[in-house]
C-alpha positions as CSV (number, residue, x, y, z in Angstrom):
1,M,69.3,-78.0,47.7
2,A,71.1,-77.5,44.4
3,I,71.2,-80.2,41.8
4,Q,72.8,-80.4,38.3
5,T,72.7,-83.0,35.7
6,P,75.2,-83.3,32.8
7,T,72.4,-83.0,30.3
8,S,70.6,-80.1,31.9
9,P,70.4,-77.1,29.4
10,T,69.3,-74.8,32.2
11,G,72.4,-75.3,34.4
12,Q,72.2,-75.6,38.1
13,Q,68.8,-76.1,39.6
14,W,67.6,-75.3,43.1
15,V,64.9,-77.3,44.9
16,I,63.0,-75.7,47.7
17,G,60.2,-77.1,49.8
18,H,57.7,-76.4,52.5
19,G,55.4,-79.2,53.7
20,A,53.9,-80.9,50.6
21,Q,55.0,-78.1,48.3
22,Q,58.1,-78.2,46.1
23,A,59.5,-75.8,43.5
24,V,62.5,-76.0,41.2
25,V,64.3,-72.8,40.0
26,T,67.0,-72.9,37.3
27,E,70.2,-71.0,36.9
28,A,69.2,-70.0,33.3
29,G,66.9,-67.0,33.6
30,A,66.1,-67.6,37.3
31,T,63.2,-69.6,35.8
32,I,60.7,-71.5,37.9
33,R,60.8,-74.8,36.2
34,S,58.1,-76.6,38.3
35,Y,55.9,-76.0,41.3
36,T,54.0,-79.0,42.8
37,V,51.8,-79.7,45.9
38,A,51.8,-83.4,47.0
39,G,53.0,-84.3,43.5
40,D,50.3,-82.4,41.7
41,D,51.4,-79.7,39.2
42,V,50.4,-76.1,39.9
43,L,52.5,-74.9,37.0
44,D,52.7,-76.4,33.5
45,G,56.5,-76.3,33.4
46,F,59.2,-78.3,31.8
47,G,61.6,-81.2,32.6
48,A,65.1,-81.2,34.0
49,D,66.5,-82.2,30.6
50,E,64.6,-79.5,28.7
51,W,64.8,-75.7,28.4
52,S,62.0,-73.2,28.7
53,H,59.8,-73.0,25.6
54,S,57.1,-70.4,25.1
55,G,58.3,-68.4,28.1
56,R,57.4,-71.0,30.7
57,G,58.2,-69.8,34.2
58,Q,60.5,-67.0,32.9
59,V,61.5,-63.6,34.4
60,L,60.7,-60.9,31.8
61,A,63.0,-57.9,32.3
62,P,64.0,-55.1,31.7
63,W,60.8,-55.1,29.7
64,P,57.9,-57.6,29.6
65,N,56.1,-58.7,26.5
66,R,56.7,-57.0,23.1
67,L,58.8,-54.0,22.0
68,G,57.8,-53.0,18.5
69,D,60.8,-53.0,16.0
70,G,63.0,-53.5,19.0
71,R,63.6,-49.7,18.9
72,Y,63.1,-47.1,21.5
73,E,64.6,-43.8,22.7
74,F,65.4,-42.9,26.3
75,G,67.3,-39.9,27.7
76,G,68.1,-38.7,24.2
77,V,69.7,-42.0,23.2
78,A,68.3,-44.1,20.4
79,V,68.5,-47.9,21.1
80,Q,68.0,-51.0,19.0
81,A,67.4,-54.3,20.6
82,A,67.6,-57.7,18.7
83,L,64.4,-58.8,17.1
84,D,63.8,-62.2,18.7
85,E,60.2,-62.3,17.4
86,P,61.2,-61.7,13.8
87,E,57.9,-62.9,12.3
88,L,56.2,-59.9,13.9
89,G,59.2,-57.6,13.9
90,N,59.4,-57.4,17.7
91,A,61.8,-57.7,20.5
92,I,60.1,-59.8,23.2
93,H,60.4,-60.4,26.9
94,G,63.6,-58.5,27.7
95,L,67.1,-59.7,28.0
96,V,67.6,-61.8,31.2
97,R,65.5,-64.9,30.6
98,W,68.5,-66.7,28.9
99,L,71.3,-65.3,31.1
100,P,72.9,-67.3,34.0
101,W,71.8,-66.0,37.4
102,R,73.9,-66.5,40.5
103,P,72.6,-67.6,43.9
104,C,72.6,-64.9,46.6
105,G,70.5,-66.5,49.4
106,Q,69.2,-70.0,50.2
107,A,67.3,-71.9,52.8
108,Q,65.1,-75.0,52.8
109,N,62.1,-73.0,51.6
110,V,63.8,-70.1,49.9
111,V,66.2,-69.4,47.0
112,A,67.3,-65.9,45.8
113,L,69.1,-65.3,42.5
114,A,70.8,-62.2,41.2
115,C,71.6,-60.9,37.7
116,P,73.8,-57.9,37.0
117,L,72.6,-56.4,33.7
118,R,75.3,-54.3,32.2
119,P,75.2,-51.9,29.2
120,S,74.6,-53.6,25.8
121,P,73.3,-52.4,22.4
122,G,69.7,-53.3,23.4
123,Y,69.9,-51.7,26.9
124,P,72.8,-49.3,27.5
125,F,72.2,-49.1,31.3
126,S,73.4,-50.7,34.5
127,L,70.7,-52.6,36.4
128,D,71.0,-55.1,39.2
129,L,68.1,-57.6,39.6
130,R,67.4,-59.9,42.5
131,V,64.5,-62.4,42.5
132,E,63.5,-64.5,45.5
133,Y,61.2,-67.5,45.5
134,R,59.8,-68.4,48.9
135,L,57.4,-71.2,49.9
136,G,55.3,-71.0,53.0
137,R,51.9,-71.7,54.4
138,D,50.3,-69.3,51.9
139,G,52.0,-70.9,48.9
140,L,54.7,-69.3,46.7
141,T,55.8,-65.7,47.0
142,V,58.0,-64.2,44.3
143,T,59.7,-60.9,45.2
144,T,61.9,-58.8,42.9
145,Q,64.2,-56.0,43.6
146,A,65.7,-53.8,40.9
147,A,68.4,-51.2,41.5
148,N,69.9,-48.6,39.2
149,V,73.7,-48.9,39.8
150,G,74.7,-46.7,36.9
151,D,75.2,-43.0,36.6
152,R,72.1,-42.0,34.6
153,A,68.4,-42.7,34.7
154,L,67.1,-45.9,33.1
155,P,63.7,-47.3,32.0
156,F,62.4,-50.5,33.6
157,G,59.6,-52.9,33.3
158,L,59.0,-56.4,34.7
159,G,56.9,-59.4,34.1
160,F,56.6,-63.1,34.8
161,H,55.3,-66.0,32.7
162,P,53.7,-68.8,34.8
163,Y,51.4,-71.3,33.0
164,L,48.8,-72.2,35.6
165,T,47.1,-75.6,35.7
166,A,44.4,-77.1,37.9
167,G,44.9,-80.6,36.6
168,G,42.5,-80.8,33.8
169,D,43.5,-82.0,30.3
170,R,42.1,-78.9,28.6
171,I,41.5,-75.4,29.8
172,D,38.1,-75.1,28.1
173,Q,36.4,-76.6,31.2
174,G,38.4,-74.4,33.6
175,V,36.8,-71.6,35.5
176,L,38.8,-68.5,35.2
177,R,38.5,-65.3,37.2
178,L,40.4,-62.2,36.3
179,P,40.1,-59.0,38.4
180,A,40.3,-56.8,35.3
181,T,37.7,-54.3,34.1
182,E,39.6,-53.2,31.0
183,R,41.7,-54.6,28.2
184,L,44.1,-53.1,25.8
185,V,43.3,-53.3,22.1
186,L,46.2,-55.0,20.3
187,D,47.1,-54.8,16.6
188,G,48.2,-57.6,14.3
189,R,51.7,-57.5,15.8
190,S,50.3,-57.8,19.3
191,L,51.2,-54.2,20.1
192,P,48.8,-51.8,21.8
193,T,46.9,-49.4,19.5
194,G,46.4,-47.0,22.4
195,D,42.7,-47.9,22.7
196,V,41.4,-49.3,26.0
197,L,38.0,-51.0,26.2
198,G,35.9,-52.1,29.1
199,V,35.3,-55.9,29.4
200,A,31.8,-55.8,30.8
201,A,29.3,-57.8,28.8
202,T,32.1,-59.1,26.4
203,E,33.8,-62.4,26.0
204,Y,36.8,-60.9,27.9
205,D,34.7,-60.4,31.1
206,F,36.0,-62.9,33.7
207,T,35.4,-60.6,36.7
208,G,32.8,-62.9,38.2
209,G,34.6,-66.1,37.2
210,R,33.3,-68.3,34.3
211,A,34.3,-71.2,32.2
212,I,36.9,-70.3,29.5
213,G,35.1,-72.4,26.9
214,T,36.3,-71.6,23.4
215,T,37.6,-68.1,24.2
216,R,41.0,-67.4,22.8
217,M,43.3,-64.9,24.5
218,D,46.7,-63.3,24.1
219,T,45.3,-60.3,25.9
220,A,46.6,-57.5,28.1
221,F,44.2,-56.7,30.9
222,T,44.3,-53.7,33.3
223,G,41.9,-51.8,35.5
224,L,42.6,-54.3,38.2
225,Q,40.4,-54.6,41.2
226,R,42.3,-55.0,44.5
227,D,41.6,-56.1,48.0
228,G,42.3,-54.1,51.2
229,D,46.0,-55.0,51.0
230,G,46.4,-53.7,47.5
231,R,46.5,-57.1,45.9
232,A,44.8,-58.1,42.7
233,W,43.6,-61.7,42.7
234,A,43.1,-64.1,39.7
235,S,42.2,-67.7,39.9
236,L,41.8,-70.9,37.8
237,D,39.6,-73.8,39.0
238,D,38.9,-77.1,37.4
239,P,35.4,-78.6,38.2
240,V,36.5,-82.1,37.3
241,T,39.6,-82.4,39.4
242,G,38.3,-80.1,42.1
243,R,41.6,-78.3,42.2
244,G,42.3,-74.6,41.9
245,V,45.0,-72.0,42.2
246,D,45.0,-68.3,43.0
247,L,47.4,-65.8,41.6
248,W,47.9,-62.5,43.4
249,A,50.0,-59.4,42.5
250,D,50.7,-56.4,44.6
251,G,50.3,-52.7,43.5
252,G,53.6,-52.7,41.6
253,F,51.9,-54.9,38.9
254,G,49.1,-53.0,37.1
255,Y,48.6,-55.5,34.2
256,L,47.8,-59.1,33.7
257,M,48.5,-60.7,30.3
258,C,46.4,-63.8,29.8
259,Y,47.4,-66.4,27.2
260,T,45.4,-69.5,26.4
261,G,48.2,-71.1,24.4
262,D,46.3,-71.4,21.1
263,T,49.4,-70.5,19.0
264,L,52.1,-72.6,20.8
265,G,54.5,-74.3,18.5
266,D,54.0,-77.6,20.3
267,V,50.4,-78.5,19.2
268,D,50.0,-81.0,22.0
269,R,50.4,-78.3,24.6
270,R,47.9,-75.9,23.2
271,R,45.1,-74.9,25.6
272,T,46.4,-77.3,28.3
273,A,47.2,-74.4,30.7
274,V,46.7,-70.7,31.1
275,A,49.5,-68.2,31.3
276,I,48.5,-65.4,33.7
277,E,51.4,-63.0,33.6
278,P,51.8,-60.2,36.1
279,M,53.4,-57.1,34.4
280,T,54.3,-53.7,35.7
281,C,53.6,-52.1,32.4
282,P,51.8,-52.9,29.1
283,P,53.5,-54.3,26.0
284,D,55.6,-51.7,24.1
285,A,56.0,-49.5,27.2
286,F,59.6,-48.5,26.2
287,R,58.1,-46.8,23.2
288,S,54.8,-45.5,24.6
289,G,56.0,-44.6,28.1
290,R,52.8,-45.9,29.6
291,D,53.3,-46.9,33.2
292,L,57.1,-47.2,32.5
293,I,59.2,-47.2,35.7
294,V,62.1,-44.8,35.6
295,L,64.9,-45.3,38.1
296,D,67.4,-42.6,38.8
297,P,70.9,-43.4,39.8
298,G,70.7,-45.2,43.2
299,D,66.9,-45.7,43.0
300,R,65.4,-49.1,43.9
301,W,62.1,-50.8,43.1
302,E,60.5,-53.8,44.7
303,G,57.4,-55.8,43.9
304,S,55.8,-59.2,44.7
305,W,53.3,-61.6,43.3
306,G,52.5,-65.2,44.3
307,L,50.5,-68.4,43.9
308,R,48.2,-70.0,46.4
309,P,47.1,-73.6,45.5
310,R,43.8,-74.9,46.7
């Protein structure tokens, strides 16, 4: 079902449901605005009359996270993207999160949206994106397809920015599990230095699941442990509410960014939810080339991640 209100800054909104589950996806950015089960929030999202602040629920493409100086070179072409994190001198979270996406498939429990990204000063390539949100017995599944529809190779990276909540007022009491054995060392601009450290016996070790406490994170994790199906599983549980949510990501996503919200502009929303962000590559991958996806003309890529409330 599609809805639109005169005051909605995110345009048309699509409501999908399955049993007690309901999700709302917006035209602006193909952003998942809310996801609830029996009225309880799984995501800390935003209202119908608001727009997405702090990346809430957004699709991050054609690069996730930060791009230092907004500058990179690919295929012998020097490119300059807009610095939309000017205080740190970075371009951040790609180009599609503010663009209108068009519906290309819909059912009671499914909505798919498409965005044709055409050459611009910050990304002189032709990329078609399709994102599908599907609710089912196993929760929410998000599948992305990317296709190079141009005449030359292009760089590509993808991420998502869900803020997870298990119902508690603060995340300090939340029990977080991350399937990550390593973290990237970031500099003062939140860009990787190139160093990778093991998390064992440090405050960043959440492999066994533990209370977040006072730990502050805006941290890129990798070295992900996976199950027999190739999925990496993270989770957030609240011992007071008794609720929890699992996040999984398939083999296309080799990184999880974890953000505890300590620097959010809205002070009242700091440390009320945890952003666990599946990413195909680390921050600044357009400059470092680390785990960067390169699509030749006609090539396609597909990857999935999802949420399973408990």
